[in-house]
C-alpha positions in Angstrom: 35.8 7.3 26.7 36.2 9.2 23.4 37.9 12.5 23.7 35.6 15.5 23.7 37.5 17.2 20.9 36.3 20.7 20.0 34.2 21.1 23.2 34.9 24.4 25.0 35.2 24.9 28.7 33.6 28.1 30.2 37.0 29.0 31.6 38.4 29.2 28.0 36.0 32.1 27.3 35.5 35.6 28.6 34.2 35.5 32.2 34.0 38.1 34.9 36.8 38.7 37.4 34.8 37.4 40.4 33.8 34.2 38.6 37.4 33.7 37.3 38.9 34.1 40.8 36.4 31.7 42.3 37.0 29.1 39.6 40.7 29.3 39.9 40.4 29.0 43.6 38.5 25.8 43.1 41.3 24.5 40.9 43.9 25.4 43.5 42.1 23.6 46.3 41.4 20.5 44.2 45.1 20.4 43.1 46.1 20.7 46.7 43.8 18.0 48.1 44.1 15.5 45.3 47.8 15.4 44.5 48.0 17.6 41.5 50.7 19.8 43.0 52.3 17.0 45.0 52.9 14.8 41.9 54.5 17.6 39.9 56.6 18.8 42.8 57.9 15.4 43.5 59.0 14.9 39.9 60.6 18.4 39.7 62.5 17.6 42.9 63.8 14.4 41.4 64.9 16.2 38.2 66.4 19.1 40.1 68.8 16.7 41.9 70.8 16.7 38.7 71.4 20.4 38.8 74.3 21.7 40.8 73.0 23.3 44.0 75.3 26.4 43.5 73.4 27.1 40.3 70.0 28.8 40.1 67.4 26.2 39.1 65.4 27.5 36.1 61.7 26.4 35.9 59.0 27.5 33.5 55.4 26.8 34.4 53.3 26.9 31.2 49.7 27.8 31.7 50.6 28.6 35.3 47.4 30.4 36.0 47.4 32.5 39.2 50.9 31.4 40.1 49.7 29.0 42.8 52.1 26.2 41.8 55.0 28.7 41.1 54.7 29.9 44.7 54.9 26.4 46.0 58.0 25.8 43.9 59.5 29.0 45.4 58.7 27.9 48.9 60.2 24.4 48.4 63.4 26.0 47.1 63.6 28.3 50.1 63.1 25.4 52.5 65.8 23.5 50.5 68.2 26.4 50.6 68.6 26.6 46.9 68.2 29.4 44.4 65.3 29.1 41.9 63.8 31.2 39.1 60.2 30.3 38.1 58.7 31.9 35.1 54.9 31.6 34.8 53.7 31.7 31.2 50.0 32.5 31.1 47.9 33.5 28.0 45.0 35.3 29.8 45.8 38.8 31.0 42.9 38.7 33.5 44.5 35.6 35.1 47.9 37.3 35.2 46.2 40.2 37.1 45.1 37.7 39.7 48.6 36.2 39.8 50.4 39.5 40.6 49.3 39.8 44.3 50.0 36.1 44.7 53.5 36.4 43.4 54.2 39.8 45.0 56.1 38.3 47.9 58.2 36.0 45.7 60.9 37.9 43.7 62.0 34.6 42.3 58.7 34.3 40.4 58.2 36.1 37.1 55.0 36.5 35.2 55.0 36.5 31.4 52.0 36.7 29.0 52.2 34.0 26.3 50.5 31.1 24.7 51.3 27.5 25.4 51.4 26.8 21.6 53.6 29.9 20.9 56.0 30.1 23.9 58.2 33.3 24.2 61.2 31.1 25.1 64.4 30.3 23.4 65.9 26.8 23.2 67.3 25.7 26.5 65.9 28.6 28.3 64.9 26.5 31.3 66.2 23.4 33.1 62.6 22.1 33.6 59.4 23.1 31.9 56.2 22.0 33.8 52.6 22.3 32.8 49.5 21.3 34.8 45.9 20.9 33.6 46.8 22.8 30.4 47.4 20.3 27.7 43.8 19.2 27.6 42.8 22.8 26.6 44.8 22.4 23.4 43.5 20.5 20.3 46.0 18.0 18.8 47.9 20.3 16.5 48.2 22.9 19.2 49.3 20.3 21.7 52.0 19.0 19.3 53.3 22.6 18.8 53.2 23.3 22.5 55.0 20.0 23.4 57.6 20.7 20.7 58.4 24.1 22.1 58.4 23.0 25.7 60.8 20.2 24.9 63.1 22.6 23.0 63.0 25.1 25.9 63.8 22.4 28.6 67.4 21.5 29.0 66.5 18.5 31.2 62.8 17.6 30.8 59.2 18.6 30.5 56.8 17.5 33.2 53.1 17.2 32.1 50.4 16.8 34.7 46.9 16.3 33.5 43.7 14.4 34.2 43.3 10.7 33.5 40.5 10.2 31.0 38.6 7.3 32.5 35.1 6.8 33.8 36.5 6.6 37.4 38.1 10.0 37.0 34.9 11.5 35.6 33.0 10.2 38.6 35.6 11.5 41.0 35.7 15.0 39.5 31.9 15.2 39.2 31.6 14.2 42.9 34.4 16.5 44.1 33.1 19.6 42.4 29.8 19.1 44.1 30.8 17.9 47.5 33.2 20.8 48.0 30.7 23.5 47.1 32.6 24.5 43.9 31.6 27.4 41.6 29.1 26.4 38.9 31.8 26.9 36.3 33.9 24.4 38.1 31.1 22.0 38.2 30.7 22.3 34.4 34.3 22.5 33.4 35.7 19.8 35.8 34.0 16.8 34.2 34.5 18.2 30.7 38.2 18.6 31.4 38.4 14.8 32.1 36.6 14.2 28.8 39.0 16.5 26.9 42.2 15.0 28.4 44.5 12.9 26.3 44.9 9.2 27.0 48.4 7.8 27.5 48.4 6.3 24.0 47.3 9.6 22.5 50.0 11.5 24.4 52.6 9.1 23.1 51.5 10.0 19.5 51.6 13.7 20.3 55.0 13.5 21.9 56.4 11.5 19.0 55.1 14.1 16.6 56.6 16.8 18.8 60.0 15.2 18.4 60.4 14.0 22.0 63.1 11.3 22.3 62.0 9.9 25.6 58.6 9.7 27.3 57.7 8.2 30.6 54.0 8.1 31.7 52.7 7.3 35.2 49.0 6.9 35.8 47.4 7.4 39.2 43.8 6.1 38.8 42.8 6.7 42.5 43.7 10.4 42.0 42.4 10.6 38.4 45.8 11.9 37.3 48.5 11.2 34.7 52.1 12.4 34.9 54.3 12.4 31.9 58.0 13.3 31.6 59.3 14.2 28.1 62.8 15.0 26.9 
């Protein structure tokens, strides 16, 4: 499929708080059920093994939404008995307002307003930078800028989790957003997100332009996901 460049998802616009909360709730459930969180967490656990356990693990979640994944990272760290600091960088102030009560019980989670293509981070500010379902919201020049800044901020690696742009993924997302009684915005945006996602070949070009030295891409067709690790 050709990438739906320039097409806008409803979630990228100005929507009411109730609709926003319902749509983000759908994203959270679908990420939980179809491996979005699990794939990223598994990779972060692997990368974190190279960080001394007596040192606080520094993770930045770019486009972290309502902090659902950040909280999962914090819970994993607590179970593992290691210290962690997770910074959620989110552009939308209304989304951050939804994140505050979610993160309230997790002092290791910090919320920062910022854009994925203009990160408020210095070089090496994190051990690992992760981003899930965010890259496809950026057009190519923004994506290059965002990947360049994420790679600079990550001392170890950047973990990118996004949808796999294939007809199978499109069908799976279309079906899931209807079978599980998702909000109308989710039913619109879900399939469009697949069509806006970057293919593996396109991501390789973006990563090269961003100055990444190493790139590993794993595709999971049955889950409709792609996981990339840049450094």
